[in-house]
MIFI-199701 format. One record per atom (N, C-alpha, C, CB): residue number from 0; x, y, z. Coordinates in Angstrom, 1 decimal, padded with zeros to 4 digits, always signed. Glycine has a CB too. Layout:
[r NUM; [X; Y; Z]],
...
END
This chain:
[r 0; [-017.1; -041.2; -024.7]],
[r 0; [-016.3; -040.1; -025.2]],
[r 0; [-015.2; -040.4; -026.0]],
[r 0; [-015.8; -039.4; -024.4]],
[r 1; [-014.6; -039.9; -027.2]],
[r 1; [-013.4; -040.0; -027.6]],
[r 1; [-012.1; -039.5; -027.3]],
[r 1; [-013.5; -039.9; -028.3]],
[r 2; [-011.0; -040.0; -027.7]],
[r 2; [-009.7; -039.7; -027.0]],
[r 2; [-009.6; -038.3; -027.0]],
[r 2; [-008.4; -040.3; -027.7]],
[r 3; [-010.1; -037.8; -028.5]],
[r 3; [-009.8; -036.4; -028.6]],
[r 3; [-010.8; -035.2; -028.0]],
[r 3; [-009.6; -036.1; -030.0]],
[r 4; [-011.8; -036.1; -027.6]],
[r 4; [-013.0; -035.2; -027.0]],
[r 4; [-012.3; -035.1; -025.3]],
[r 4; [-014.8; -036.1; -027.1]],
[r 5; [-011.8; -036.0; -025.0]],
[r 5; [-011.1; -035.9; -023.5]],
[r 5; [-010.1; -035.1; -023.2]],
[r 5; [-010.7; -037.1; -023.1]],
[r 6; [-008.9; -035.4; -024.3]],
[r 6; [-007.9; -034.1; -024.2]],
[r 6; [-008.8; -032.8; -024.4]],
[r 6; [-006.7; -034.2; -025.5]],
[r 7; [-009.6; -032.5; -025.5]],
[r 7; [-010.4; -031.4; -025.1]],
[r 7; [-010.7; -030.7; -024.3]],
[r 7; [-011.2; -031.4; -025.3]],
[r 8; [-011.6; -031.6; -023.5]],
[r 8; [-011.9; -031.3; -022.3]],
[r 8; [-011.2; -030.8; -021.1]],
[r 8; [-012.4; -032.2; -022.0]],
[r 9; [-010.1; -031.8; -021.1]],
[r 9; [-009.0; -031.8; -019.9]],
[r 9; [-008.1; -030.6; -020.2]],
[r 9; [-007.9; -033.3; -019.9]],
[r 10; [-008.2; -029.9; -021.5]],
[r 10; [-007.6; -029.0; -021.8]],
[r 10; [-008.3; -027.7; -021.3]],
[r 10; [-007.3; -029.0; -023.0]],
[r 11; [-009.5; -027.8; -021.6]],
[r 11; [-010.6; -026.8; -021.1]],
[r 11; [-010.3; -026.5; -019.7]],
[r 11; [-012.2; -027.4; -021.2]],
[r 12; [-010.2; -027.9; -018.7]],
[r 12; [-010.4; -027.7; -017.5]],
[r 12; [-009.1; -027.0; -017.0]],
[r 12; [-010.9; -029.0; -016.8]],
[r 13; [-008.0; -027.4; -017.6]],
[r 13; [-006.6; -026.9; -017.2]],
[r 13; [-006.6; -025.5; -017.2]],
[r 13; [-005.5; -027.3; -018.1]],
[r 14; [-007.2; -024.9; -018.6]],
[r 14; [-007.2; -023.4; -018.8]],
[r 14; [-008.0; -022.8; -017.6]],
[r 14; [-008.1; -023.0; -020.2]],
[r 15; [-009.2; -023.3; -017.4]],
[r 15; [-010.1; -022.6; -016.5]],
[r 15; [-009.3; -022.7; -014.8]],
[r 15; [-011.8; -023.5; -016.6]],
[r 16; [-008.5; -023.9; -014.5]],
[r 16; [-007.9; -023.8; -013.4]],
[r 16; [-006.7; -022.8; -013.2]],
[r 16; [-007.6; -024.9; -013.0]],
[r 17; [-006.1; -022.8; -014.4]],
[r 17; [-005.3; -021.6; -014.3]],
[r 17; [-005.5; -020.5; -014.5]],
[r 17; [-004.5; -021.6; -014.8]],
[r 18; [-007.0; -020.1; -015.0]],
[r 18; [-007.4; -018.6; -014.9]],
[r 18; [-007.9; -018.4; -013.1]],
[r 18; [-008.9; -018.2; -016.2]],
[r 19; [-008.5; -019.5; -012.8]],
[r 19; [-009.0; -019.4; -011.2]],
[r 19; [-007.7; -019.3; -010.3]],
[r 19; [-010.0; -020.8; -010.8]],
[r 20; [-006.7; -019.7; -010.6]],
[r 20; [-005.6; -019.7; -010.0]],
[r 20; [-004.8; -018.6; -009.9]],
[r 20; [-005.1; -020.4; -010.5]],
[r 21; [-004.9; -017.7; -011.3]],
[r 21; [-004.5; -016.3; -011.3]],
[r 21; [-005.2; -015.4; -010.9]],
[r 21; [-004.4; -015.9; -012.4]],
[r 22; [-006.4; -015.8; -010.7]],
[r 22; [-007.3; -014.3; -010.1]],
[r 22; [-007.2; -014.7; -008.7]],
[r 22; [-009.2; -014.1; -010.6]],
[r 23; [-006.8; -015.6; -008.0]],
[r 23; [-006.8; -016.0; -006.5]],
[r 23; [-005.3; -015.5; -006.1]],
[r 23; [-007.1; -017.7; -006.2]],
[r 24; [-004.6; -015.1; -007.2]],
[r 24; [-003.2; -015.1; -006.4]],
[r 24; [-003.0; -013.7; -005.2]],
[r 24; [-001.7; -015.0; -007.8]],
[r 25; [-001.8; -013.6; -004.9]],
[r 25; [-001.7; -012.8; -003.7]],
[r 25; [-001.6; -011.5; -004.3]],
[r 25; [-000.4; -013.1; -002.7]],
[r 26; [-002.2; -010.6; -004.0]],
[r 26; [-002.2; -009.1; -004.7]],
[r 26; [-001.5; -008.4; -003.9]],
[r 26; [-003.6; -008.5; -004.8]],
[r 27; [-000.8; -008.6; -002.7]],
[r 27; [-000.4; -007.7; -001.8]],
[r 27; [+000.4; -006.6; -002.6]],
[r 27; [+000.3; -008.5; -000.8]],
[r 28; [+001.5; -007.1; -003.4]],
[r 28; [+002.3; -006.3; -004.0]],
[r 28; [+001.9; -005.6; -005.3]],
[r 28; [+003.2; -007.0; -004.0]],
[r 29; [+000.8; -006.0; -005.7]],
[r 29; [+000.2; -005.8; -006.9]],
[r 29; [-000.6; -004.5; -006.9]],
[r 29; [-000.7; -006.8; -007.3]],
[r 30; [-000.3; -003.3; -007.8]],
[r 30; [-001.4; -002.4; -007.2]],
[r 30; [-002.4; -002.5; -007.3]],
[r 30; [-001.4; -001.4; -007.5]],
[r 31; [-003.4; -001.8; -006.5]],
[r 31; [-004.9; -002.1; -006.9]],
[r 31; [-005.4; -000.9; -007.7]],
[r 31; [-005.8; -002.3; -005.6]],
[r 32; [-006.6; -001.2; -008.2]],
[r 32; [-007.0; +000.0; -008.7]],
[r 32; [-007.9; +000.9; -007.7]],
[r 32; [-007.8; -000.3; -009.9]],
[r 33; [-007.6; +002.5; -007.8]],
[r 33; [-008.0; +003.4; -007.0]],
[r 33; [-009.6; +003.2; -007.2]],
[r 33; [-007.3; +004.8; -007.4]],
[r 34; [-010.8; +003.7; -006.1]],
[r 34; [-012.2; +003.8; -006.4]],
[r 34; [-012.3; +005.1; -006.7]],
[r 34; [-013.1; +003.4; -005.5]],
[r 35; [-011.6; +006.1; -006.5]],
[r 35; [-011.3; +007.4; -006.8]],
[r 35; [-011.0; +007.6; -008.6]],
[r 35; [-009.9; +007.8; -005.9]],
[r 36; [-010.3; +006.4; -009.2]],
[r 36; [-010.0; +006.5; -010.4]],
[r 36; [-008.7; +006.9; -010.6]],
[r 36; [-010.8; +007.2; -011.1]],
[r 37; [-007.8; +007.7; -009.2]],
[r 37; [-006.5; +008.4; -009.2]],
[r 37; [-005.5; +007.5; -009.6]],
[r 37; [-006.2; +008.9; -008.0]],
[r 38; [-004.6; +008.2; -009.8]],
[r 38; [-003.0; +007.3; -009.7]],
[r 38; [-002.9; +006.7; -008.3]],
[r 38; [-001.4; +008.5; -010.0]],
[r 39; [-002.3; +005.5; -008.3]],
[r 39; [-002.0; +004.8; -007.0]],
[r 39; [-001.5; +005.7; -005.8]],
[r 39; [-000.8; +003.9; -007.3]],
[r 40; [-002.0; +006.2; -004.8]],
[r 40; [-001.1; +006.9; -003.8]],
[r 40; [-001.6; +008.5; -004.2]],
[r 40; [+000.9; +006.6; -004.2]],
[r 41; [-002.5; +008.6; -005.0]],
[r 41; [-002.5; +009.9; -004.8]],
[r 41; [-004.4; +010.2; -004.7]],
[r 41; [-001.5; +010.7; -006.1]],
[r 42; [-004.5; +011.6; -004.2]],
[r 42; [-006.1; +012.1; -004.5]],
[r 42; [-006.2; +012.6; -006.1]],
[r 42; [-006.6; +013.5; -003.4]],
[r 43; [-007.6; +012.5; -006.3]],
[r 43; [-007.7; +013.2; -007.6]],
[r 43; [-008.5; +014.4; -007.0]],
[r 43; [-008.4; +012.4; -008.9]],
[r 44; [-007.7; +015.5; -007.1]],
[r 44; [-008.2; +016.7; -006.5]],
[r 44; [-008.7; +017.0; -007.6]],
[r 44; [-007.3; +017.8; -005.7]],
[r 45; [-009.4; +016.8; -009.0]],
[r 45; [-010.2; +017.5; -009.9]],
[r 45; [-011.2; +017.1; -009.4]],
[r 45; [-010.1; +017.3; -011.3]],
[r 46; [-011.8; +016.4; -008.7]],
[r 46; [-013.0; +015.5; -008.4]],
[r 46; [-013.9; +016.5; -007.5]],
[r 46; [-012.5; +013.9; -007.6]],
[r 47; [-015.3; +016.8; -007.8]],
[r 47; [-015.9; +017.8; -006.7]],
[r 47; [-015.3; +017.5; -005.3]],
[r 47; [-017.5; +017.7; -006.7]],
[r 48; [-015.4; +018.6; -004.5]],
[r 48; [-015.3; +018.6; -003.1]],
[r 48; [-013.5; +018.3; -003.0]],
[r 48; [-016.4; +017.2; -002.3]],
[r 49; [-012.7; +018.0; -003.6]],
[r 49; [-011.2; +018.4; -003.8]],
[r 49; [-010.8; +017.1; -002.5]],
[r 49; [-010.8; +020.5; -003.4]],
[r 50; [-009.6; +017.2; -002.1]],
[r 50; [-009.0; +016.3; -001.0]],
[r 50; [-009.3; +017.1; +000.0]],
[r 50; [-007.4; +016.0; -001.0]],
[r 51; [-009.6; +016.5; +001.4]],
[r 51; [-009.6; +016.9; +002.5]],
[r 51; [-008.3; +017.5; +002.8]],
[r 51; [-010.0; +016.0; +003.1]],
[r 52; [-008.3; +018.2; +004.1]],
[r 52; [-007.2; +018.3; +004.7]],
[r 52; [-006.3; +017.6; +005.2]],
[r 52; [-007.3; +018.8; +005.4]],
[r 53; [-005.0; +017.7; +005.2]],
[r 53; [-004.1; +016.6; +006.0]],
[r 53; [-004.2; +016.5; +007.5]],
[r 53; [-002.6; +016.8; +005.7]],
[r 54; [-004.4; +015.2; +008.2]],
[r 54; [-004.4; +014.9; +009.7]],
[r 54; [-003.5; +014.4; +010.2]],
[r 54; [-005.3; +014.2; +010.1]],
[r 55; [-002.9; +014.9; +011.2]],
[r 55; [-001.8; +014.2; +011.6]],
[r 55; [-002.1; +012.9; +012.4]],
[r 55; [-000.9; +015.1; +012.5]],
[r 56; [-001.5; +011.9; +012.2]],
[r 56; [-001.6; +010.4; +012.8]],
[r 56; [-000.4; +010.0; +013.4]],
[r 56; [-002.0; +009.2; +011.8]],
[r 57; [+000.6; +010.6; +013.5]],
[r 57; [+002.0; +010.2; +013.8]],
[r 57; [+001.8; +009.5; +015.4]],
[r 57; [+003.2; +011.6; +013.8]],
[r 58; [+001.0; +010.4; +016.3]],
[r 58; [+001.1; +009.6; +017.6]],
[r 58; [+000.7; +008.5; +017.6]],
[r 58; [+000.4; +010.1; +018.6]],
[r 59; [-000.8; +008.3; +017.0]],
[r 59; [-001.3; +007.1; +016.9]],
[r 59; [-001.0; +006.2; +016.2]],
[r 59; [-002.2; +007.0; +016.7]],
[r 60; [-000.2; +006.3; +015.2]],
[r 60; [+000.7; +005.2; +014.3]],
[r 60; [+001.8; +004.6; +015.3]],
[r 60; [+001.5; +006.1; +012.9]],
[r 61; [+002.4; +005.5; +016.0]],
[r 61; [+003.7; +005.3; +016.8]],
[r 61; [+003.3; +004.4; +018.0]],
[r 61; [+004.4; +006.7; +017.4]],
[r 62; [+001.8; +004.5; +018.4]],
[r 62; [+001.0; +004.0; +019.7]],
[r 62; [+000.7; +002.6; +019.1]],
[r 62; [-000.5; +004.9; +020.3]],
[r 63; [+000.3; +002.6; +017.7]],
[r 63; [+000.2; +001.2; +017.4]],
[r 63; [+001.4; +000.3; +017.1]],
[r 63; [-000.5; +001.2; +016.3]],
[r 64; [+002.6; +001.0; +016.9]],
[r 64; [+003.7; +000.2; +016.6]],
[r 64; [+004.6; -000.3; +017.7]],
[r 64; [+004.4; +001.0; +015.6]],
[r 65; [+004.2; +000.6; +019.0]],
[r 65; [+004.6; +000.4; +020.1]],
[r 65; [+004.0; -000.8; +020.4]],
[r 65; [+004.3; +001.3; +020.9]],
[r 66; [+002.5; -001.0; +020.5]],
[r 66; [+001.7; -001.9; +021.1]],
[r 66; [+002.1; -003.2; +020.0]],
[r 66; [+000.0; -001.5; +021.1]],
[r 67; [+002.2; -003.2; +019.3]],
[r 67; [+002.3; -004.2; +018.1]],
[r 67; [+003.7; -005.4; +018.0]],
[r 67; [+002.4; -003.1; +016.6]],
[r 68; [+004.7; -004.6; +019.0]],
[r 68; [+006.0; -005.2; +018.9]],
[r 68; [+006.6; -004.6; +018.1]],
[r 68; [+006.2; -006.6; +018.7]],
[r 69; [+006.3; -003.7; +017.4]],
[r 69; [+007.3; -003.1; +016.3]],
[r 69; [+007.9; -001.8; +016.7]],
[r 69; [+006.6; -003.0; +014.9]],
[r 70; [+008.4; -001.5; +018.0]],
[r 70; [+009.0; -000.6; +018.4]],
[r 70; [+010.1; +000.1; +017.7]],
[r 70; [+009.3; -001.0; +019.2]],
[r 71; [+010.8; -000.8; +017.1]],
[r 71; [+012.2; -000.5; +016.5]],
[r 71; [+011.7; +000.6; +015.2]],
[r 71; [+013.1; -002.1; +015.8]],
[r 72; [+010.3; +000.1; +014.5]],
[r 72; [+010.0; +001.1; +013.3]],
[r 72; [+009.8; +002.3; +014.0]],
[r 72; [+008.7; +000.7; +012.3]],
[r 73; [+009.0; +002.5; +015.5]],
[r 73; [+008.5; +003.6; +015.6]],
[r 73; [+009.5; +004.7; +015.5]],
[r 73; [+007.7; +003.6; +016.8]],
[r 74; [+010.8; +004.5; +016.2]],
[r 74; [+011.6; +005.4; +016.1]],
[r 74; [+012.3; +006.0; +015.0]],
[r 74; [+012.0; +005.1; +016.7]],
[r 75; [+011.8; +005.2; +013.8]],
[r 75; [+012.3; +005.7; +012.2]],
[r 75; [+011.2; +006.5; +011.9]],
[r 75; [+012.6; +004.4; +010.7]],
[r 76; [+010.0; +006.3; +012.2]],
[r 76; [+008.8; +007.3; +011.9]],
[r 76; [+009.0; +008.7; +012.2]],
[r 76; [+007.6; +006.9; +012.8]],
[r 77; [+009.3; +009.7; +011.3]],
[r 77; [+009.3; +011.0; +011.9]],
[r 77; [+007.9; +011.9; +011.6]],
[r 77; [+010.6; +011.7; +011.2]],
[r 78; [+007.3; +011.4; +010.9]],
[r 78; [+005.7; +012.2; +010.6]],
[r 78; [+005.0; +011.5; +010.0]],
[r 78; [+005.6; +013.5; +009.8]],
[r 79; [+003.5; +011.2; +010.4]],
[r 79; [+002.4; +010.6; +009.8]],
[r 79; [+001.4; +011.4; +009.4]],
[r 79; [+001.8; +009.7; +010.6]],
[r 80; [+000.6; +011.3; +008.2]],
[r 80; [-000.5; +012.1; +008.1]],
[r 80; [-001.7; +011.7; +007.2]],
[r 80; [-000.2; +013.2; +007.7]],
[r 81; [-002.7; +011.9; +007.2]],
[r 81; [-003.7; +011.0; +006.3]],
[r 81; [-004.5; +012.4; +006.0]],
[r 81; [-004.7; +009.6; +007.3]],
[r 82; [-005.4; +012.1; +004.6]],
[r 82; [-006.3; +013.1; +004.5]],
[r 82; [-007.1; +012.1; +003.5]],
[r 82; [-005.7; +014.6; +004.0]],
[r 83; [-008.5; +012.4; +003.5]],
[r 83; [-009.6; +011.9; +002.8]],
[r 83; [-009.7; +012.2; +001.2]],
[r 83; [-010.8; +012.4; +003.5]],
[r 84; [-009.7; +011.5; +000.4]],
[r 84; [-010.0; +011.6; -001.0]],
[r 84; [-011.4; +011.7; -001.5]],
[r 84; [-009.4; +010.7; -001.5]],
[r 85; [-011.6; +012.7; -002.8]],
[r 85; [-012.9; +012.6; -003.1]],
[r 85; [-013.4; +010.9; -003.6]],
[r 85; [-013.1; +013.7; -004.5]],
[r 86; [-014.7; +010.6; -003.6]],
[r 86; [-015.0; +009.3; -003.6]],
[r 86; [-014.7; +008.3; -002.4]],
[r 86; [-014.3; +008.8; -004.6]],
[r 87; [-014.1; +008.5; -001.4]],
[r 87; [-014.2; +007.6; -000.1]],
[r 87; [-012.7; +007.2; +000.0]],
[r 87; [-015.4; +006.2; -000.2]],
[r 88; [-011.6; +007.1; -000.8]],
[r 88; [-010.6; +006.9; -000.5]],
[r 88; [-009.8; +007.7; +000.5]],
[r 88; [-010.2; +006.8; -001.5]],
[r 89; [-008.6; +007.1; +000.9]],
[r 89; [-007.8; +008.0; +002.0]],
[r 89; [-006.3; +007.6; +001.2]],
[r 89; [-008.1; +007.3; +003.9]],
[r 90; [-005.3; +009.0; +001.5]],
[r 90; [-004.3; +008.7; +001.1]],
[r 90; [-003.4; +009.2; +002.5]],
[r 90; [-004.0; +009.3; -000.4]],
[r 91; [-002.1; +008.4; +002.5]],
[r 91; [-001.2; +009.2; +003.6]],
[r 91; [+000.0; +008.9; +003.3]],
[r 91; [-001.4; +008.9; +005.2]],
[r 92; [+000.7; +009.9; +004.0]],
[r 92; [+002.2; +010.0; +003.6]],
[r 92; [+003.0; +009.7; +005.3]],
[r 92; [+002.6; +012.0; +002.8]],
[r 93; [+003.9; +008.9; +005.2]],
[r 93; [+004.6; +008.4; +006.5]],
[r 93; [+006.2; +009.0; +005.9]],
[r 93; [+004.5; +006.5; +006.8]],
[r 94; [+006.7; +009.8; +006.5]],
[r 94; [+008.1; +010.3; +006.8]],
[r 94; [+009.0; +009.3; +007.5]],
[r 94; [+008.0; +011.4; +007.6]],
[r 95; [+010.1; +008.8; +007.1]],
[r 95; [+011.1; +007.9; +007.9]],
[r 95; [+012.4; +008.8; +007.6]],
[r 95; [+011.3; +006.0; +007.3]],
[r 96; [+013.2; +008.2; +008.6]],
[r 96; [+014.7; +008.6; +008.3]],
[r 96; [+015.5; +007.8; +007.7]],
[r 96; [+015.3; +009.0; +009.2]],
[r 97; [+014.9; +006.7; +006.9]],
[r 97; [+015.5; +005.8; +005.8]],
[r 97; [+015.8; +006.8; +004.7]],
[r 97; [+014.4; +004.6; +005.3]],
[r 98; [+017.0; +006.3; +003.9]],
[r 98; [+017.4; +007.1; +002.9]],
[r 98; [+018.2; +008.3; +003.2]],
[r 98; [+016.5; +007.4; +002.2]],
[r 99; [+018.9; +008.2; +004.2]],
[r 99; [+019.4; +009.5; +004.5]],
[r 99; [+020.4; +010.4; +003.7]],
[r 99; [+020.0; +009.2; +005.6]],
[r 100; [+020.7; +009.8; +002.8]],
[r 100; [+021.5; +010.7; +001.6]],
[r 100; [+020.7; +011.1; +000.4]],
[r 100; [+022.9; +009.8; +000.9]],
[r 101; [+019.3; +011.2; +000.8]],
[r 101; [+018.1; +011.7; +000.1]],
[r 101; [+018.1; +011.6; -001.4]],
[r 101; [+017.9; +013.1; +000.4]],
[r 102; [+018.6; +010.2; -001.8]],
[r 102; [+018.7; +009.7; -003.1]],
[r 102; [+017.4; +009.1; -003.6]],
[r 102; [+019.8; +008.8; -003.2]],
[r 103; [+016.4; +009.2; -003.4]],
[r 103; [+014.9; +008.5; -003.7]],
[r 103; [+015.0; +007.5; -004.7]],
[r 103; [+013.8; +009.6; -004.2]],
[r 104; [+015.7; +008.0; -006.1]],
[r 104; [+015.6; +007.1; -007.0]],
[r 104; [+016.5; +006.0; -007.0]],
[r 104; [+015.5; +007.7; -007.9]],
[r 105; [+017.6; +006.3; -006.0]],
[r 105; [+018.5; +005.1; -005.6]],
[r 105; [+018.8; +004.3; -004.4]],
[r 105; [+019.5; +005.4; -005.9]],
[r 106; [+017.5; +004.3; -004.0]],
[r 106; [+017.5; +003.8; -002.6]],
[r 106; [+018.0; +002.3; -002.6]],
[r 106; [+015.9; +003.9; -002.0]],
[r 107; [+018.9; +002.0; -001.3]],
[r 107; [+019.2; +000.6; -001.3]],
[r 107; [+018.5; +000.0; -001.1]],
[r 107; [+019.9; +000.3; -000.8]],
[r 108; [+018.6; -001.4; -001.2]],
[r 108; [+017.7; -002.6; -001.0]],
[r 108; [+017.4; -002.6; +000.4]],
[r 108; [+018.3; -004.1; -001.5]],
[r 109; [+018.3; -002.4; +001.2]],
[r 109; [+018.3; -002.5; +002.7]],
[r 109; [+017.2; -001.1; +003.3]],
[r 109; [+020.2; -002.5; +003.2]],
[r 110; [+017.5; -000.2; +002.9]],
[r 110; [+016.4; +001.1; +003.0]],
[r 110; [+014.8; +000.8; +002.5]],
[r 110; [+017.0; +002.5; +001.9]],
[r 111; [+014.9; +000.1; +001.2]],
[r 111; [+013.6; +000.0; +000.5]],
[r 111; [+012.8; -001.2; +001.4]],
[r 111; [+014.0; -000.5; -001.2]],
[r 112; [+013.6; -002.3; +002.2]],
[r 112; [+013.0; -003.5; +002.8]],
[r 112; [+012.4; -002.6; +004.2]],
[r 112; [+014.3; -004.9; +003.1]],
[r 113; [+013.2; -001.8; +004.7]],
[r 113; [+012.9; -001.0; +005.7]],
[r 113; [+011.5; -000.2; +005.7]],
[r 113; [+013.9; -000.2; +005.9]],
[r 114; [+011.4; +000.5; +004.6]],
[r 114; [+010.4; +001.2; +004.3]],
[r 114; [+009.3; +000.5; +004.0]],
[r 114; [+010.8; +002.0; +003.4]],
[r 115; [+009.6; -000.7; +003.1]],
[r 115; [+008.3; -001.7; +003.0]],
[r 115; [+007.5; -002.2; +004.6]],
[r 115; [+009.0; -003.3; +002.3]],
[r 116; [+008.6; -002.4; +005.4]],
[r 116; [+008.1; -003.0; +006.7]],
[r 116; [+007.2; -001.8; +007.5]],
[r 116; [+009.6; -003.5; +007.6]],
[r 117; [+007.8; -000.6; +007.4]],
[r 117; [+006.7; +000.4; +008.0]],
[r 117; [+005.2; +000.4; +006.9]],
[r 117; [+007.5; +002.0; +008.1]],
[r 118; [+005.4; +000.5; +005.8]],
[r 118; [+004.3; +000.5; +005.1]],
[r 118; [+003.2; -000.7; +005.2]],
[r 118; [+004.8; +000.5; +003.9]],
[r 119; [+003.9; -001.8; +005.5]],
[r 119; [+003.2; -003.0; +006.0]],
[r 119; [+002.2; -002.6; +007.4]],
[r 119; [+004.4; -004.1; +006.3]],
[r 120; [+003.5; -002.2; +008.0]],
[r 120; [+003.0; -001.8; +009.6]],
[r 120; [+001.5; -000.9; +009.5]],
[r 120; [+004.2; -000.7; +010.4]],
[r 121; [+001.8; +000.0; +008.8]],
[r 121; [+000.7; +001.2; +008.5]],
[r 121; [-000.6; +000.4; +008.1]],
[r 121; [+001.3; +002.3; +007.1]],
[r 122; [-000.5; -000.2; +006.7]],
[r 122; [-001.7; -000.6; +006.1]],
[r 122; [-002.3; -001.8; +007.1]],
[r 122; [-001.4; -001.1; +004.6]],
[r 123; [-001.6; -002.5; +007.8]],
[r 123; [-002.2; -003.4; +009.1]],
[r 123; [-002.9; -002.6; +010.1]],
[r 123; [-001.0; -004.2; +009.9]],
[r 124; [-002.3; -001.7; +010.6]],
[r 124; [-003.1; -000.8; +011.5]],
[r 124; [-004.3; -000.1; +010.9]],
[r 124; [-002.1; +000.4; +012.0]],
[r 125; [-004.5; +000.2; +009.4]],
[r 125; [-005.5; +001.0; +009.1]],
[r 125; [-006.7; -000.3; +008.9]],
[r 125; [-005.2; +002.1; +007.7]],
[r 126; [-006.3; -001.4; +008.4]],
[r 126; [-007.3; -002.5; +008.2]],
[r 126; [-007.6; -002.7; +009.6]],
[r 126; [-006.8; -003.9; +007.5]],
[r 127; [-006.8; -003.1; +010.7]],
[r 127; [-007.4; -003.9; +011.8]],
[r 127; [-008.2; -002.7; +012.5]],
[r 127; [-006.1; -004.6; +012.9]],
[r 128; [-007.9; -001.5; +012.7]],
[r 128; [-008.3; -000.5; +013.6]],
[r 128; [-009.5; +000.1; +012.7]],
[r 128; [-007.0; +000.5; +014.0]],
[r 129; [-009.2; +000.5; +011.8]],
[r 129; [-010.1; +001.5; +010.8]],
[r 129; [-011.2; +001.0; +009.7]],
[r 129; [-009.0; +002.2; +009.9]],
[r 130; [-010.7; -000.2; +009.5]],
[r 130; [-011.3; -000.9; +008.2]],
[r 130; [-011.9; -000.1; +007.0]],
[r 130; [-012.5; -001.7; +008.6]],
[r 131; [-010.7; +000.6; +006.6]],
[r 131; [-010.9; +001.7; +005.6]],
[r 131; [-010.0; +001.4; +004.3]],
[r 131; [-010.7; +003.2; +006.2]],
[r 132; [-010.0; +002.3; +003.4]],
[r 132; [-009.0; +001.9; +002.3]],
[r 132; [-008.4; +002.9; +001.8]],
[r 132; [-009.6; +001.3; +001.3]],
[r 133; [-007.0; +002.9; +001.3]],
[r 133; [-006.1; +003.8; +000.7]],
[r 133; [-005.1; +003.6; +000.6]],
[r 133; [-005.9; +004.7; +001.1]],
[r 134; [-004.1; +004.2; +000.2]],
[r 134; [-002.9; +004.5; -000.1]],
[r 134; [-001.7; +005.0; +000.8]],
[r 134; [-003.0; +005.3; -000.8]],
[r 135; [-000.7; +004.3; +001.0]],
[r 135; [+000.1; +004.8; +002.0]],
[r 135; [+001.7; +004.9; +001.2]],
[r 135; [+000.0; +003.8; +003.3]],
[r 136; [+002.2; +005.9; +001.6]],
[r 136; [+003.6; +006.2; +000.6]],
[r 136; [+004.5; +006.7; +001.8]],
[r 136; [+003.3; +007.5; -000.9]],
[r 137; [+005.6; +006.0; +001.4]],
[r 137; [+006.7; +006.2; +002.6]],
[r 137; [+007.8; +007.1; +001.9]],
[r 137; [+007.5; +004.6; +003.2]],
[r 138; [+008.1; +008.3; +002.4]],
[r 138; [+008.9; +009.1; +001.9]],
[r 138; [+009.9; +009.6; +002.5]],
[r 138; [+008.4; +009.9; +001.6]],
[r 139; [+011.3; +010.0; +002.0]],
[r 139; [+012.2; +010.4; +003.0]],
[r 139; [+012.4; +011.9; +002.9]],
[r 139; [+013.4; +009.6; +002.7]],
[r 140; [+013.1; +012.3; +003.5]],
[r 140; [+013.5; +013.8; +003.7]],
[r 140; [+013.2; +014.8; +002.6]],
[r 140; [+014.9; +013.8; +003.7]],
[r 141; [+013.4; +014.3; +001.7]],
[r 141; [+013.7; +015.1; +000.0]],
[r 141; [+012.3; +014.7; -000.2]],
[r 141; [+015.1; +014.3; -001.4]],
[r 142; [+011.4; +014.0; +000.1]],
[r 142; [+009.9; +013.9; +000.1]],
[r 142; [+009.9; +012.9; -001.4]],
[r 142; [+008.9; +015.7; +000.0]],
[r 143; [+010.8; +012.1; -001.6]],
[r 143; [+011.0; +011.2; -002.6]],
[r 143; [+010.1; +009.9; -001.8]],
[r 143; [+012.9; +011.0; -003.0]],
[r 144; [+009.3; +009.5; -002.9]],
[r 144; [+008.6; +008.3; -002.5]],
[r 144; [+009.7; +007.0; -002.5]],
[r 144; [+007.4; +008.0; -003.5]],
[r 145; [+009.8; +006.3; -001.3]],
[r 145; [+010.7; +005.3; -001.3]],
[r 145; [+009.7; +004.1; -001.6]],
[r 145; [+011.6; +005.3; +000.1]],
[r 146; [+008.4; +003.9; -001.0]],
[r 146; [+007.3; +002.6; -001.6]],
[r 146; [+006.0; +003.0; -001.4]],
[r 146; [+007.4; +001.0; -000.6]],
[r 147; [+005.3; +002.6; -001.9]],
[r 147; [+004.0; +002.9; -002.0]],
[r 147; [+003.0; +001.6; -001.7]],
[r 147; [+003.8; +003.6; -003.5]],
[r 148; [+002.0; +001.5; -000.9]],
[r 148; [+001.0; +000.2; -000.7]],
[r 148; [-000.3; +000.6; -000.4]],
[r 148; [+001.5; -000.7; +000.5]],
[r 149; [-001.3; -000.2; -001.0]],
[r 149; [-002.6; +000.1; -001.0]],
[r 149; [-003.0; -000.8; +000.6]],
[r 149; [-003.5; -000.4; -002.8]],
[r 150; [-004.0; -000.2; +001.1]],
[r 150; [-004.3; -000.9; +001.9]],
[r 150; [-006.0; -001.0; +001.9]],
[r 150; [-003.6; -000.3; +003.0]],
END
């Protein structure tokens, strides 16, 4: 093989490796496509059958937080509800007492980090105990979204 041929082959291999690494990257913070085709974190209520009714899951979620060693988070969770979306996805809203000034678009970094921890705990709970998929939206008292995460 000539030097030019080896360079071309190595360049192609390097490109293939980079593409493979990109495909295997950590997708936890990257929005996933919803199986329903809806916006991330929302049910597409125009689909046949519509979204199901909201079901309270506060007691179960707080119980999970207590059992998993996240009792400090449990005290900040004020409400949690879940509903089925058309197509098999789920949507959840978790109300916290973070962002007490109700300034959703100006959430400080510390409140955002705390909300992210609640979102991580919720998604882990759903993954471990129910093996289902959906979106959780962590909201404040003004129903402003502080963070959204797929599970």
